[in-house]
C-alpha positions as CSV (number, residue, x, y, z in Angstrom):
1,M,17.9,1.7,-17.5
2,N,21.2,0.8,-15.7
3,V,21.7,0.7,-11.9
4,V,24.1,1.3,-9.5
5,L,24.0,-0.9,-6.4
6,T,25.8,-0.2,-3.3
7,A,27.8,-3.5,-2.0
8,R,26.0,-3.8,0.7
9,H,22.8,-4.2,-1.4
10,E,24.3,-5.9,-4.3
11,R,24.9,-8.8,-1.1
12,F,21.7,-8.4,-0.2
13,V,20.5,-9.2,-3.9
14,A,22.8,-12.0,-4.5
15,N,21.9,-13.4,-1.0
16,K,18.2,-13.4,-1.4
17,V,18.7,-15.6,-5.1
18,K,21.0,-17.6,-3.9
19,S,19.0,-18.6,-1.1
20,G,16.0,-19.3,-3.4
21,A,14.1,-17.0,-3.1
22,Y,14.2,-15.8,-6.1
23,A,15.7,-17.3,-9.6
24,S,17.0,-14.3,-10.0
25,A,18.3,-10.3,-9.3
26,E,16.1,-9.5,-11.8
27,E,13.2,-10.7,-9.3
28,V,14.3,-8.9,-6.1
29,I,14.1,-5.6,-7.8
30,N,11.3,-6.0,-9.6
31,E,9.2,-7.1,-5.7
32,G,11.2,-4.6,-4.3
33,L,9.7,-1.7,-6.2
34,R,6.3,-3.7,-6.0
35,L,6.4,-3.4,-2.1
36,L,7.5,0.5,-3.1
37,E,4.4,0.8,-4.8
38,A,2.3,-0.9,-2.4
39,E,3.4,0.9,-0.3
40,D,2.6,4.5,-1.7
41,A,-1.1,2.9,-1.9
42,R,-1.4,2.4,1.3
43,H,0.0,5.9,2.4
44,R,-2.6,7.7,-0.4
45,R,-5.1,5.3,2.1
46,M,-4.0,5.8,5.0
47,A,-3.9,10.3,4.1
48,W,-7.8,9.6,2.9
49,L,-9.1,8.1,5.9
50,G,-7.3,10.7,7.9
51,R,-9.1,13.2,5.7
52,E,-12.4,11.2,6.1
53,I,-11.7,11.3,10.1
54,E,-11.3,14.8,9.8
55,K,-15.0,15.5,7.7
56,G,-16.0,13.8,10.4
57,F,-15.0,15.9,13.5
58,I,-15.8,19.3,11.6
59,G,-19.5,17.3,10.3
60,P,-22.3,17.7,12.5
61,T,-23.5,15.3,14.8
62,K,-26.0,13.4,14.1
63,P,-26.9,9.3,14.6
64,W,-25.7,7.2,11.8
65,S,-28.0,5.7,9.9
66,R,-27.6,2.0,8.2
67,R,-27.5,3.3,4.7
68,A,-25.0,5.8,5.9
69,V,-22.7,3.0,7.9
70,N,-22.7,1.0,4.7
71,R,-21.7,3.8,2.3
72,V,-19.1,4.0,4.1
73,R,-17.7,0.7,4.2
74,R,-18.3,0.4,0.2
75,L,-15.8,3.3,0.0
76,V,-13.5,1.7,1.8
77,R,-13.4,-1.3,0.2
78,E,-13.3,0.4,-3.0
79,R,-10.5,2.4,-1.5
80,N,-8.5,-0.8,-0.9
81,G,-9.9,-2.3,-3.8
82,V,-11.7,-5.3,-2.4
83,A,-14.3,-6.1,-4.8
84,T,-18.0,-5.4,-3.3
């Protein structure tokens, strides 16, 4: 795949490599793509959380049991990719 960068982005990538933070332009681009993927995942988690909160507003209101609290914590950890 060939990608054409604007002059501004070419300078940005070159400066990252020149600074020693990255060994090559490919590493800079790969890091940018990794960050985009992470941002997409964050947006998905936030959307899920928003839906779950909305469910809470329209659902029955009663005190939470310890079991329910632990279940929600587990679900949040799973959605965030944290080992339980």
